[in-house]
Steps between C-alpha positions, in 0.01 A plus 500: 500500500672166448460172305430167645697246308402134443732351785333760741150441362500141640570628837226760479248233384595289798441787751182601322354137502576468879329813574196460280448140631475632853261784401274243335496308806366798696222554238665794309419544138711671240392834356697638207525877489609754248859618511384847399226693694361844495718735704213629700439154655848512679462860591170435653580177678865557606493869537609788282754624765673168554845418366367230280277735309697809508826370425526134401223416246566434135213733352430596148236638269361276217391595163141592630684723763388282781759481781599142569745349750696162524378356807722563818293240701217251476245599755343795326447311181344200680263726687395672168442162332282386793281819496472503109391125498287504810712262693455668836118506524420292811773264400832376642794451258850395545703603201877490402692655216846496366711699264736791445457832672677817434663776710763766415690472821845567562706200376599269801675165526237232441217742415408572136270754360293209356438260763283192530233451775250239609220663700186379672185683589204391704159669488180476700683374803574816742583309814866421618459134396586569143803712593630204709427269209719703269777511746485131561476422135821703437674300778395186317638634182840570664510150634416346168787708341737386784562855611626528845595783735177704428338698775157688517481849597141600529329833545163686410406826341143493649194619334505818265363691800787392717761590232335844450533588868856379515589690180398820659695411822808451290440833311481676838810332636733547197363855449653577839840381370467627141856660510653160590319325209697433156358639166316159429337487834392869484342417160318193643381670818161598376464251210615161660637552849519124568775478242716720729535206727657298230771746449869362513653826570717450805435857608137429553508168674486650858208727395306204338568275799336764724194535276157385621404132413196389328415253766383789725261613224334172410116491532331207679419334159857497390646388838245208521577399160880511552463311835286236325753451228788444764286262702439272191875507415 
């Protein structure tokens, strides 16, 4: 946790004003979300077995014994608000939110357990056009902030069906090398095998490099969507 002092606040406001001005030009409207949500919202949307939910969230019981959590990200709360207020019924919405998020991560340089995030969500527009719009909008923001040396690395996770097939392929692959996995990777094998691919353990890099790739398991819908996005960009 950290304080933002008056001389720093001016800089923060300048950055926020630049970003929100660009968002307005693209038709995004602000939505203000609670800092505290029911824990089950994040467990359901992010996944109970993810590191965020199992290790990083600030969770507590209130006086009514309801389990609450300081929000670790904004998407889940934005979707909840849209569902509760009927924003998604045959409608298109471009929304943005801003504020503090909280994760009990290992302290690192430049990363605080309370961090500030501006996020955008677009609903009712399933095609690749809106993905391209968000990427181009980010590029516009970087230019307005005079940031240079930025590169785009783009990938796709595909549809839930594609991810499900790939997940099982990874389980089968890493199960054949179980004795070579470290303790964290063994624990993740059947709960969140994709996280094994993020391991920084030098001893696992050759094994990870030889693992099956998601590209080989994308269904037609996923491949067409990704190809359409790249063609627009």
